C-alpha positions in Angstrom: 214.5 39.0 -190.5 210.7 38.2 -191.8 209.5 40.5 -194.2 206.6 41.4 -190.9 209.1 42.6 -188.4 208.7 46.1 -188.3 212.3 46.5 -186.1 213.3 49.6 -184.6 217.2 50.5 -184.5 217.3 53.7 -181.9 220.7 53.9 -182.7 220.2 55.2 -185.9 216.9 57.6 -184.9 214.5 55.5 -187.4 211.4 55.0 -186.5 207.9 53.3 -187.3 205.1 55.8 -186.8 201.8 55.6 -186.6 199.3 57.7 -187.0 195.9 59.0 -185.6 192.3 57.2 -187.4 191.1 60.5 -187.9 193.2 62.7 -189.9 193.8 65.3 -187.4 195.5 68.3 -188.3 199.6 69.2 -187.0 199.5 65.3 -186.5 202.2 63.5 -189.3 200.7 60.1 -190.9 202.0 57.4 -190.7 205.5 57.0 -192.0 205.1 60.6 -193.1 208.6 62.5 -193.0 209.2 65.0 -190.1 207.5 68.2 -190.4 209.7 71.2 -192.3 209.9 74.4 -190.8 208.3 77.5 -192.4 209.6 79.7 -194.4 211.6 82.6 -192.9 209.0 85.7 -192.1 209.2 89.4 -191.1 210.1 90.1 -187.4 206.1 90.4 -186.3 205.8 87.1 -187.3 208.2 85.5 -185.8 207.5 87.3 -182.9 203.5 86.4 -183.1 204.7 82.2 -183.6 206.9 83.4 -180.3 203.4 83.9 -178.7 201.6 81.0 -179.6 204.6 78.7 -178.2 204.2 80.9 -175.0 200.7 80.1 -174.9 201.2 76.5 -175.7 202.7 76.7 -172.7 200.4 78.5 -170.4 201.9 82.0 -170.0 200.0 84.9 -170.5 200.8 87.5 -173.2 199.8 91.2 -173.4 198.4 92.6 -177.1 201.1 93.9 -179.4 202.0 97.9 -179.3 199.8 99.7 -182.2 203.1 101.4 -183.1 204.6 97.6 -184.7 201.7 97.1 -187.0 202.4 93.0 -188.4 203.5 93.2 -192.1 200.8 92.4 -194.8 199.8 88.5 -194.6 201.7 86.3 -197.3 201.5 82.8 -197.9 204.7 82.3 -196.1 203.9 84.0 -193.2 203.3 82.6 -189.7 200.4 84.7 -188.0 199.4 84.5 -184.4 197.2 81.3 -183.0 194.3 82.2 -181.0 195.3 80.2 -177.5 193.9 80.9 -174.1 195.9 84.3 -173.2 197.3 85.5 -176.6 195.4 87.7 -179.0 193.1 87.0 -181.2 193.9 88.1 -184.8 191.5 91.3 -186.4 192.0 90.0 -189.7 189.6 88.1 -191.5 189.0 85.3 -193.4 188.8 81.6 -191.9 190.4 80.0 -194.8 193.7 81.7 -193.8 193.1 81.7 -190.0 193.1 77.4 -190.4 196.4 77.7 -192.4 197.9 79.8 -190.1 196.8 77.7 -187.4 198.1 74.9 -188.4 201.7 76.4 -189.5 201.4 78.2 -186.3 201.1 75.0 -184.4 204.2 73.3 -186.7 205.9 75.6 -185.3 206.1 75.1 -182.0 206.2 71.2 -182.6 209.7 72.7 -183.8 210.1 75.0 -181.0 209.9 72.9 -178.7 213.3 72.0 -178.0 213.0 68.3 -177.2 216.1 65.9 -177.3 216.5 65.1 -181.1 217.3 61.6 -180.1 214.1 60.8 -178.7 212.1 62.6 -181.8 211.5 59.1 -183.5 209.9 57.9 -180.0 207.6 61.0 -179.3 206.4 60.6 -182.9 204.5 58.0 -182.1 202.8 59.2 -179.0 201.7 62.4 -181.0 200.8 59.8 -182.5 198.6 57.7 -179.8 197.0 60.9 -178.3 197.3 63.7 -180.5 195.8 66.1 -177.9 198.4 64.5 -174.9 199.7 67.0 -172.4 203.1 68.3 -173.1 204.0 67.7 -169.3 203.9 63.9 -170.4 206.3 64.6 -173.1 208.2 66.0 -170.4 208.8 63.4 -168.7 209.4 60.9 -171.0 212.5 63.0 -172.2 213.5 63.3 -167.9 213.4 59.4 -167.7 215.4 59.4 -170.9 217.9 61.8 -169.7 218.4 59.8 -166.8 218.7 56.7 -168.2 221.0 57.7 -170.8 223.3 59.3 -167.5 223.3 56.4 -165.9 224.1 54.4 -168.0 226.7 56.1 -169.7 229.8 54.1 -171.1 228.1 50.9 -171.3 228.0 49.1 -174.5 225.9 46.8 -175.9 227.3 43.5 -177.7 227.0 45.0 -180.5 229.2 48.1 -180.0 226.0 50.5 -179.7 225.6 52.5 -176.7 223.4 50.6 -174.3 220.9 53.2 -174.1 219.8 52.6 -177.3 218.2 49.4 -175.6 216.1 51.2 -173.4 214.2 53.8 -176.3 214.1 50.7 -178.9 212.0 49.1 -176.3 210.0 52.2 -175.5 209.3 52.8 -178.9 208.1 49.2 -178.9 206.1 50.1 -176.2 204.5 53.5 -177.5 203.5 51.1 -181.3 201.8 49.3 -178.4 199.6 52.3 -177.3 201.0 52.3 -173.6 200.5 54.7 -171.1 203.4 57.2 -170.0 204.4 55.3 -167.3 205.1 52.3 -169.1 206.6 54.6 -171.3 209.1 55.5 -168.2 209.6 52.1 -167.1 210.7 51.1 -170.4 213.6 53.7 -170.2 214.3 53.1 -167.0 214.1 49.2 -166.5 217.1 48.6 -166.2 218.9 50.6 -164.2 218.4 49.5 -160.6 219.9 46.3 -161.8 222.7 47.4 -164.4 223.8 50.7 -162.8 223.7 52.5 -158.8 220.8 54.1 -159.4 218.4 52.8 -156.5 214.6 51.7 -156.5 213.9 54.5 -154.1 215.7 57.3 -156.1 214.2 56.3 -158.7 210.7 56.8 -157.0 211.2 59.8 -155.7 212.5 61.3 -158.9 209.3 59.5 -161.0 206.5 58.3 -158.3 205.6 54.9 -157.2 203.7 53.3 -159.9 207.1 53.6 -162.4 208.9 52.4 -159.7 206.9 49.3 -159.0 206.5 48.6 -162.9 210.9 48.8 -162.8 210.8 46.9 -159.8 208.6 44.3 -161.2 211.0 43.8 -164.6 214.0 44.1 -162.7 213.5 41.0 -160.3 212.4 39.1 -163.1 216.1 39.6 -165.1 217.5 38.9 -161.8 217.2 34.9 -162.0 218.9 33.3 -164.8 217.1 30.7 -167.6 218.7 27.1 -166.7 215.7 24.9 -166.1 215.0 25.2 -162.6 215.8 28.9 -162.3 213.4 29.2 -165.4 210.3 27.9 -163.6 210.9 30.1 -160.5 211.7 32.6 -163.2 207.9 32.3 -164.4 206.1 32.1 -161.4 207.8 35.2 -161.1 206.1 36.6 -164.3 202.8 36.1 -162.6 203.5 37.2 -159.1 204.1 39.9 -161.0 201.2 40.4 -163.6 199.0 40.3 -160.8 200.0 43.5 -159.7 200.2 44.6 -162.7 199.8 43.1 -166.2 202.4 45.6 -168.0 205.1 44.4 -166.7 205.2 41.8 -168.3 204.4 44.0 -171.2 207.5 45.6 -171.1 209.3 41.9 -170.5 208.3 40.8 -174.1 209.1 44.4 -175.4 212.1 43.9 -174.2 212.8 40.2 -175.5 211.4 41.6 -178.9 213.9 43.9 -178.9 216.4 41.7 -177.9 215.7 38.9 -180.5 215.6 41.5 -183.2 219.7 42.2 -182.3 220.4 38.8 -181.7 222.9 38.2 -184.5 225.6 39.8 -181.9 225.5 37.3 -179.7 227.0 33.4 -180.2 225.2 30.7 -182.0 224.8 28.4 -178.7 223.5 31.8 -177.1 221.0 33.0 -179.5 219.1 29.0 -180.3 219.1 29.3 -176.3 217.1 32.5 -176.2 215.4 31.4 -179.3 214.4 28.0 -177.4 212.9 30.1 -174.8 211.2 32.4 -176.4 209.1 29.7 -178.6 208.7 27.5 -174.9 207.5 30.9 -173.0 208.1 34.5 -174.4 206.2 33.2 -177.5 202.9 31.4 -176.0 202.4 34.2 -173.0 201.8 36.7 -175.8 199.4 34.6 -177.5 197.6 33.9 -173.6 197.7 38.1 -173.4 196.0 38.2 -177.1 199.5 40.2 -178.2 199.1 38.9 -181.3 201.7 40.9 -183.3 204.4 40.2 -180.5 203.8 37.0 -181.2 204.1 36.4 -184.7 207.4 38.5 -184.9 208.7 36.3 -182.2 207.8 33.1 -183.2 209.3 34.4 -186.9 212.2 35.4 -185.0 213.2 32.3 -183.0 212.3 30.2 -185.8 215.1 31.9 -188.4 217.0 31.5 -185.6 216.9 27.9 -184.7 215.9 26.3 -188.5 217.9 28.7 -190.7 217.7 26.8 -193.6 214.1 25.6 -193.2 213.3 29.5 -192.9 215.3 30.5 -196.1 213.5 28.0 -197.9 210.0 29.1 -196.8 210.9 33.0 -197.6 211.6 32.4 -200.7 208.7 29.4 -201.7 206.8 32.5 -200.7 208.8 35.4 -202.7 207.7 33.5 -205.8 204.0 32.2 -205.2 204.0 36.1 -203.9 202.4 37.2 -207.4 200.3 35.2 -207.8 198.8 35.4 -205.1 198.5 38.7 -204.2 196.3 38.9 -207.6 194.1 36.7 -206.6 193.6 37.7 -203.3 192.6 41.4 -205.2 190.1 39.9 -207.1 188.3 38.4 -203.8 189.0 41.8 -201.7 186.7 43.4 -204.4 184.4 40.8 -204.8 183.9 41.0 -201.2 183.6 44.6 -201.1 181.8 45.0 -204.1 178.9 42.6 -202.0 178.9 44.7 -198.8 178.4 48.3 -200.4 175.6 46.5 -202.3 174.1 45.1 -198.7 175.4 49.0 -197.3 177.2 47.2 -194.5 180.3 50.0 -194.2 183.7 47.3 -194.1 187.5 47.9 -194.9 188.8 44.4 -196.4 192.2 43.5 -196.4 194.4 40.5 -197.0 196.0 38.6 -194.1 198.9 38.1 -193.9 201.0 34.4 -193.7 203.7 34.0 -191.1 206.4 32.3 -191.4 206.3 30.3 -188.4 202.8 28.8 -188.9 203.2 28.3 -192.1 206.1 25.9 -190.8 204.2 24.7 -188.0 201.5 23.5 -190.4 204.2 21.9 -192.8 205.5 19.7 -190.0 202.4 19.2 -187.2 199.9 19.0 -190.0 201.9 17.1 -192.5 200.6 19.9 -195.8 202.1 20.9 -198.6 203.3 23.9 -198.7 201.2 25.0 -201.9 198.3 23.1 -200.3 198.8 25.8 -197.5 200.2 29.3 -198.9 197.6 28.8 -201.7 194.7 29.5 -198.7 194.1 33.0 -199.3 193.1 35.0 -196.0 190.8 38.1 -196.3 189.7 40.2 -193.0 186.6 41.9 -193.0 186.0 44.7 -190.1 182.9 46.0 -189.7 181.6 49.0 -187.1 179.2 46.8 -184.9 178.7 43.4 -183.9 175.0 43.4 -185.6 177.3 43.9 -189.1 179.3 41.2 -188.5 177.0 38.0 -188.5 174.9 40.5 -191.8 178.6 40.1 -193.7 178.1 36.8 -193.3 175.3 36.0 -194.2 176.3 38.0 -197.5 179.9 36.5 -197.5 178.0 33.3 -197.8 175.3 34.6 -199.8 177.7 34.8 -202.9 180.2 31.8 -202.1 179.0 28.4 -200.6 180.6 27.6 -197.1 182.9 24.9 -196.3 180.9 22.2 -194.0 182.3 22.4 -190.8 184.5 25.3 -190.7 182.5 28.1 -189.0 183.6 29.3 -186.0 181.6 31.7 -184.2 184.1 33.5 -181.1 182.0 36.3 -180.6 179.3 34.3 -178.9 181.7 32.2 -177.4 185.2 34.5 -177.0 188.5 32.5 -176.9 191.3 32.7 -173.2 192.5 36.1 -173.8 189.3 38.0 -175.0 189.8 37.0 -178.5 186.3 37.7 -180.5 185.3 36.9 -184.6 182.9 34.6 -187.1 185.4 32.8 -188.9 184.5 31.5 -191.7 186.2 29.0 -194.9 184.2 29.2 -198.3 184.7 28.1 -201.8 185.5 31.3 -203.9 186.8 32.0 -207.4 188.3 29.4 -209.4 187.1 27.3 -206.7 189.9 27.8 -204.1 188.6 27.8 -200.6 189.0 31.5 -198.6 189.4 32.0 -195.2 187.4 34.9 -193.7 187.8 36.4 -190.4 184.9 39.1 -189.5 185.1 41.6 -186.7 184.4 44.5 -185.5 187.5 47.3 -185.0 187.7 46.8 -181.3 187.6 43.1 -181.6 190.6 43.6 -183.9 192.7 46.2 -181.7 191.9 43.7 -178.8 193.7 40.6 -181.4 196.8 42.9 -182.5 196.7 44.3 -179.0 195.5 42.4 -176.3 195.8 43.2 -173.0 197.9 46.2 -173.7 194.9 47.5 -175.8 193.5 48.7 -172.4 196.3 50.8 -172.1 195.8 51.5 -176.4 192.4 52.1 -176.2 191.0 53.0 -173.0 189.3 55.9 -173.8 187.1 53.5 -175.5 184.0 51.3 -174.3 185.1 47.6 -174.7 182.5 45.5 -176.0 182.0 42.3 -175.5 183.7 40.8 -172.5 184.3 37.1 -172.1 181.3 35.3 -171.1 183.8 32.0 -170.5 183.1 31.6 -166.7 185.5 30.2 -164.0 185.1 29.8 -160.5 187.7 32.6 -159.3 185.8 36.0 -158.2 186.3 39.3 -159.8 187.7 41.8 -157.5 186.9 45.3 -158.1 190.8 46.1 -157.2 191.9 44.0 -160.0 192.4 45.6 -163.5 189.6 45.6 -165.3 192.4 44.5 -168.4 193.1 41.2 -166.0 189.3 40.7 -164.4 188.4 40.5 -168.3 190.6 37.4 -169.1 189.7 34.4 -167.0 192.4 32.5 -168.3 195.2 34.6 -166.5 192.8 34.8 -163.2 193.6 31.3 -163.4 196.8 31.5 -163.6 197.2 33.6 -160.5 195.2 30.8 -159.0 197.8 28.3 -159.6 201.2 30.4 -158.4 198.8 30.1 -155.4 198.0 26.1 -155.1 201.4 24.8 -156.8 204.1 24.8 -154.0 206.5 23.0 -156.3 207.8 25.6 -158.9 208.6 23.0 -161.1 205.3 21.7 -161.5 203.8 24.8 -162.2 206.2 24.8 -164.7 204.6 21.9 -166.3 201.3 22.9 -165.9 201.7 26.0 -167.5 203.9 25.2 -170.2 200.8 22.4 -170.9 198.5 24.9 -171.0 200.2 26.9 -173.3 200.1 24.0 -175.9 196.5 23.0 -175.5 193.8 23.5 -178.2 190.2 23.9 -176.3 186.9 22.9 -176.1 183.7 24.4 -175.5 181.3 22.5 -173.2 177.9 23.8 -171.6 176.2 23.8 -168.1 172.5 22.5 -168.0 171.8 26.6 -168.0 173.5 27.5 -170.7 176.7 28.7 -169.3 179.9 28.3 -171.3 182.9 26.8 -170.2 186.4 26.8 -172.1 188.3 23.2 -170.8 191.1 21.4 -173.1 190.8 19.2 -175.8 190.5 15.9 -174.1 189.0 17.3 -170.6 186.3 14.7 -168.8 183.7 15.6 -166.8 186.2 16.3 -163.9 188.5 19.1 -165.2 184.3 20.5 -165.9 182.7 19.6 -162.2 186.5 21.8 -161.2 186.0 25.0 -163.3 182.5 24.7 -162.1 183.9 25.6 -159.1 186.6 23.4 -157.0 183.7 21.7 -154.1 182.0 19.9 -156.9 185.2 18.9 -158.3 186.1 17.5 -154.9 182.1 16.4 -154.3 181.4 15.1 -157.9 180.5 11.6 -158.3 178.6 10.7 -161.0 177.9 12.4 -164.2 175.7 12.8 -167.7 176.3 14.3 -170.9 174.0 15.3 -173.4 171.0 13.2 -171.4 173.5 10.1 -170.6 175.1 8.9 -167.9 178.7 8.6 -168.4 182.5 7.4 -166.9 183.3 9.9 -165.3 186.8 9.7 -167.6 184.7 10.3 -170.7 185.7 12.1 -173.3 183.8 16.0 -173.9 183.0 17.2 -177.0 182.6 21.1 -178.6 179.2 21.5 -178.0 178.9 19.2 -174.9 175.7 19.4 -172.1 177.5 18.9 -169.2 175.9 17.9 -165.8 177.6 16.4 -162.7 176.0 14.9 -160.0 177.9 15.9 -156.0 177.8 13.7 -153.0 176.8 15.7 -149.3 178.5 12.9 -147.6 180.4 15.2 -144.6 184.0 12.8 -145.7 183.2 12.9 -149.6 186.3 13.9 -151.7 188.2 13.5 -155.2 189.9 9.6 -155.7 193.4 9.9 -156.5 192.7 8.0 -159.8 191.6 11.4 -161.3 194.9 12.1 -161.8 195.1 9.4 -164.4 192.7 11.0 -166.7 192.3 15.1 -165.6 193.1 17.3 -168.4 193.3 20.8 -167.2 196.0 21.7 -164.9 193.4 23.4 -162.8 191.6 20.4 -161.8 195.1 17.9 -161.2 196.3 20.8 -159.4 193.4 21.0 -156.6 193.6 17.2 -156.4 196.8 17.1 -155.6 196.4 20.4 -153.3 193.3 18.3 -151.5 195.5 15.2 -150.6 198.0 17.3 -149.6 195.4 18.8 -147.1 193.8 16.6 -145.9 196.0 13.7 -145.6 198.8 15.7 -144.1 197.5 14.8 -140.2 197.3 11.1 -141.3 201.0 11.3 -142.5 202.1 13.3 -140.0 200.7 10.1 -137.2 202.4 7.9 -140.0 205.5 9.7 -140.5 205.6 9.5 -135.9 205.2 5.9 -136.2 207.8 5.0 -138.6 210.2 6.9 -137.1 209.4 5.6 -133.5 209.5 1.8 -135.2 213.3 2.4 -136.3 214.2 4.1 -133.3 213.0 0.7 -131.3 215.4 -1.3 -133.9 218.5 0.8 -133.0 217.4 1.3 -129.2 216.8 4.6 -129.3 214.9 6.6 -126.4 212.1 7.4 -127.8 210.4 9.9 -125.6 213.4 11.9 -125.0 213.8 12.1 -128.7 210.5 13.1 -130.2 210.1 15.5 -127.4 213.9 17.2 -127.4 215.6 19.4 -130.1 218.0 16.9 -131.8 214.8 15.9 -134.2 213.7 19.3 -134.5 217.5 20.3 -135.4 217.5 17.6 -138.3 214.2 19.2 -139.6 215.3 22.5 -140.4 219.2 21.3 -141.1 217.0 18.8 -144.3 215.0 22.2 -145.2 211.7 21.5 -143.5 209.8 24.5 -141.7 209.1 22.0 -138.5 209.0 18.9 -137.8 205.8 18.3 -138.5 206.7 18.9 -142.4 209.0 16.3 -141.5 206.6 13.4 -140.3 204.4 14.0 -143.8 207.1 13.8 -145.3 207.8 10.9 -144.3 204.6 9.4 -144.1 204.3 10.7 -147.5 206.8 8.3 -148.9 209.1 11.0 -150.2 212.1 10.0 -147.6 212.7 6.6 -145.4 212.1 6.8 -141.0 215.4 4.7 -141.6 217.5 7.7 -142.9 216.1 10.3 -141.0 216.8 8.0 -138.0 220.7 7.4 -139.2 221.4 11.1 -139.8 220.0 11.4 -136.0 222.0 8.5 -134.9 224.8 10.5 -136.6 223.9 14.0 -135.0 224.0 12.5 -131.6 227.8 10.8 -131.9 226.8 7.8 -133.4 225.7 4.7 -131.6 227.5 4.8 -128.9 226.5 7.8 -127.7 223.2 7.5 -129.1 221.7 4.4 -127.9 219.9 4.1 -124.4 217.4 1.6 -123.7 213.4 2.8 -123.7 212.6 0.9 -120.7 213.1 3.4 -117.6 215.0 0.7 -115.1 214.9 2.4 -111.2 215.8 0.7 -108.2 213.1 0.5 -105.0 214.9 2.2 -102.8 215.0 6.2 -102.4 218.0 7.0 -102.2 219.9 6.4 -105.5 219.5 10.4 -106.7 220.4 9.4 -110.4 216.8 7.7 -110.5 214.2 9.5 -112.5 210.9 10.4 -110.2 208.5 9.5 -113.0 211.1 6.4 -113.8 209.7 4.0 -111.0 208.2 0.9 -112.3 206.5 0.2 -109.4 207.6 -3.5 -108.7 210.3 -4.6 -105.5 212.5 -7.7 -105.5 211.2 -10.2 -102.3 214.3 -10.3 -100.2 216.5 -7.6 -102.1 216.8 -3.8 -101.2 219.0 -2.7 -104.2 218.2 -4.3 -107.6 217.4 -2.4 -111.1 214.1 -3.8 -112.0 213.0 -3.2 -115.5 209.5 -3.6 -117.5 209.2 -5.9 -120.1 208.6 -4.6 -123.7 207.1 -8.1 -125.0 203.8 -8.4 -122.7 203.8 -4.9 -121.1 202.6 -5.9 -117.3 200.9 -3.2 -115.2 199.3 -3.5 -111.8 197.9 -6.2 -111.2 199.1 -8.9 -113.5 200.6 -11.5 -112.4 204.1 -11.0 -113.1 207.4 -13.1 -112.6 211.1 -11.6 -112.1 214.2 -12.6 -114.3 217.6 -11.9 -113.4 219.6 -10.2 -116.5 223.0 -10.3 -117.3 224.5 -6.7 -116.0 220.5 -4.8 -116.8 218.9 -5.9 -114.0 215.8 -7.4 -113.2 213.4 -7.5 -115.8 209.7 -8.2 -115.3 207.3 -10.0 -117.0 203.8 -11.5 -116.7 203.1 -15.1 -115.2 201.9 -15.6 -119.2 204.0 -14.0 -120.9 205.1 -16.4 -124.7 208.8 -15.9 -123.5 208.3 -17.4 -119.7 208.4 -20.8 -121.1 211.7 -20.2 -122.8 213.2 -18.0 -119.2 211.8 -21.2 -117.3 214.8 -23.4 -118.9 217.2 -21.7 -116.7 215.0 -21.4 -113.5 218.1 -20.1 -111.3 217.4 -16.7 -112.3 214.3 -16.8 -112.0 213.1 -14.6 -109.1 210.0 -13.5 -107.0 208.4 -9.4 -107.5 205.6 -8.4 -106.4 203.8 -5.0 -107.4 204.5 -1.5 -105.0 203.3 1.0 -107.4 204.1 4.6 -106.6 202.1 7.8 -107.5 205.7 7.9 -109.7 204.9 4.9 -111.3 204.7 4.5 -115.0 203.4 2.0 -117.6 203.3 0.7 -120.6 200.3 -0.5 -122.3 199.1 -1.7 -126.0 195.6 -1.5 -127.5 194.7 -2.6 -130.5 192.0 -0.9 -132.3 189.5 -2.5 -135.3 187.2 -0.1 -137.4 185.8 0.2 -140.4 188.1 2.9 -142.8 187.5 5.9 -143.6 188.9 9.5 -144.1 190.5 11.1 -140.7 189.7 7.4 -138.1 193.7 8.1 -137.0 193.3 11.4 -136.3 190.2 10.5 -133.9 191.7 7.7 -132.2 194.7 9.7 -131.6 192.6 12.6 -130.3 190.5 10.9 -127.9 193.6 9.2 -126.7 195.1 12.4 -126.6 192.0 13.5 -123.6 192.4 10.3 -121.9 196.4 11.6 -120.6 198.0 8.8 -122.0 201.4 9.7 -123.7 201.2 7.7 -127.3 204.5 6.6 -127.9 203.5 4.3 -131.5 200.9 4.3 -133.7 200.8 0.9 -136.3 198.0 1.0 -139.2 197.0 -1.8 -141.4 194.6 -1.7 -143.8 193.0 -4.7 -145.6 191.4 -5.6 -148.5 187.9 -5.0 -147.0 188.5 -1.7 -145.8 188.8 -2.8 -142.2 191.1 -0.4 -140.1 193.5 -2.6 -137.4 195.4 0.1 -135.3 197.7 -0.9 -132.8 198.9 1.7 -130.2 201.2 2.1 -127.6 201.5 4.5 -124.7 202.4 5.4 -121.2 200.1 5.3 -117.8 200.2 6.0 -114.3 197.3 4.1 -113.3 196.1 1.4 -114.7 192.7 1.1 -113.6 192.0 4.0 -116.0 192.5 2.1 -118.7 189.0 0.8 -118.8 188.2 4.2 -119.5 190.3 4.5 -122.3 188.5 1.2 -124.1 185.4 2.7 -123.6 186.7 6.2 -125.0 187.8 4.8 -127.8 185.0 3.0 -128.6 182.8 5.3 -129.1 184.6 6.8 -131.8 182.4 6.5 -134.9 183.0 3.2 -137.3 185.5 1.4 -134.5 184.0 -1.9 -133.7 186.5 -3.5 -131.5 189.3 -2.5 -128.8 191.1 -4.4 -126.5 194.4 -4.6 -124.7 197.0 -7.0 -126.2 199.8 -9.1 -124.9 202.0 -11.3 -125.8 199.5 -14.4 -124.2 196.3 -13.0 -123.8 193.7 -10.4 -125.3 191.7 -8.4 -122.9 188.6 -6.5 -123.8 
């Protein structure tokens, strides 16, 4: 275990203690033993001590009778405490009164009779809030009692009672300074999942807030980690954070204790958990600003995954520690002297090196251990922001700064609210020294991150993040969430990204990215991933700005949209005012931010959906025609809807869109449909409507009359040929087929020449349309390509009350779209109105009827 780790073992009742910063009486300092009971006192003193305890619990006490005077004061006697409802001491002496009051409070703590197992935890809680209400401690104790009762009999892999785990997790949360509701949820976080203790019962016992936290942690634990499940788990973490970020804080504390006790698991499981920790939990802790958790998680995972390298780094650190500490003391003393001379009140400490960070610098940067470890780090904590810059000037006056190593994270905070001044100087003996200068408030946020909102909620949080996003601030959200631009962006991604795997990849990419800071023309700072482009910048400003971007200017010069931005660049983008403006598919090849990538994909998914649906319909119709399936019957029936549900699409439109976007083929869908209908024999049916001219056939459908009769014959089936789609008014001929009635063609059909080689099968036919006659018509539309063209044309055709059977679209290299539609009409005279209406669509320059022999405009 790394020497920076501060483990808690609830089984043996030890914990790391923290004391109050102001040194109030009655609270043990950090690392101090529990207070010892006072020596035996006379009976009267004992009674007065009980009075003090009763007064603290809110009891009203009567004065002691005069017949029972208190004994003479002795150093060991416990005197009454002046509290509401108690009698004031009558003896003078302010100094002795303070001593007696202190001893009385110690006696009260001893007489509270909390469960001794909880004493290490409660000691930390008291240290965080010395004036805390004892009722809250009783609630924490009640939560422990419930957890202990329901976990009774359960064991961990180590053989310890299971209750030691939630107790240790809760102590970690207390060390982070979390509120009582979070502590109670920490004690109960496994009860709903691992026992019969229900969520509703928990809500009745401890309230809605604790129940919400426990429910959030339980939902995260229900999904087992695997590559697919891991993505969904992280997605649920984000959803839980949207409701209450404390859910993730509990989860991180849970993972930290599990990592501390990982030695009891099998090697394979240890490595799996350690890898998850490095990939997901430690980066999330970093993003939430919880560096104390992040560092320990990294070191523990490093020790499991690379034990030999870990042991070697530990050995090297131990060997060089004495000389490094000696040099560190010299530097610290000189900094303190200079700051005192400048009348700057400051605390100067050395900054610890963490094993995993040393390893990363050795591997990633290719540097020697001596070069890394000999670089001394100093941290300077001051009271105000003004003192930060004053201290920086004082230090630079003593030692020369290294060019290019100064970073002002106070003016430009990091994504996780981190603020500090970073500089590197050439210190004594010519060795470089790294310095971090920040206020105490900034240091608390740097250590505890989002948890600092609860740990120091009574103090004003200075210097909120100035990094802009386009996410609106919501008064209903917690201030801690609102202060973290990255967390708001994460919530946006979760809403925009439908595929959990894609969301996880976006998160992993973002967690691993360094940042660049660029400026808007108005001087606002925007943080972007390293390697970002003007398109990434545009989407960071606002989604619509990104969609309409057509050009960019960086530092006053026009640049390509795919150019890379550097720190300090001033970026200006140009947007289009055209109604149909949108992003380009090419942008996906060079944008770096997950936000921009997700927004672009979402635009294409939404804007092109209607076109994809139409293309999917047309592809289905083509595939059906190849197998002679009844297109209209299938498309309007339940068979395709049922198939869509079986293929796990929410509706038939989603199935069409999937076909149109190329995710699945129309042929595979049609084949599944044929199989569902009982094979080809059961599914095959000629699409052309067939009928006889007589009115006596009961099987003929009312809308199946082709409107053609055969001269001299009264009972012959007639069908209109699809190759030339004749309509009333066209010259026609009839051709006797083998077993399928008479096929009617236009006289100028390209197939008539071949049919004429069998003159004995040519017969005379004539038009005799009725009200139930329906005819097929094919038209071709030529237009300049644009967004939503196909949607607009199909809408006009629908407004003309024609039933579209198929649509095919081709776009030439010069952006001319040629669309062909086949539809049913009852009155051919209406065709002229249809063609005129389509010509009115924006961009359409020609429309005509298509036959096999000629074109009709």
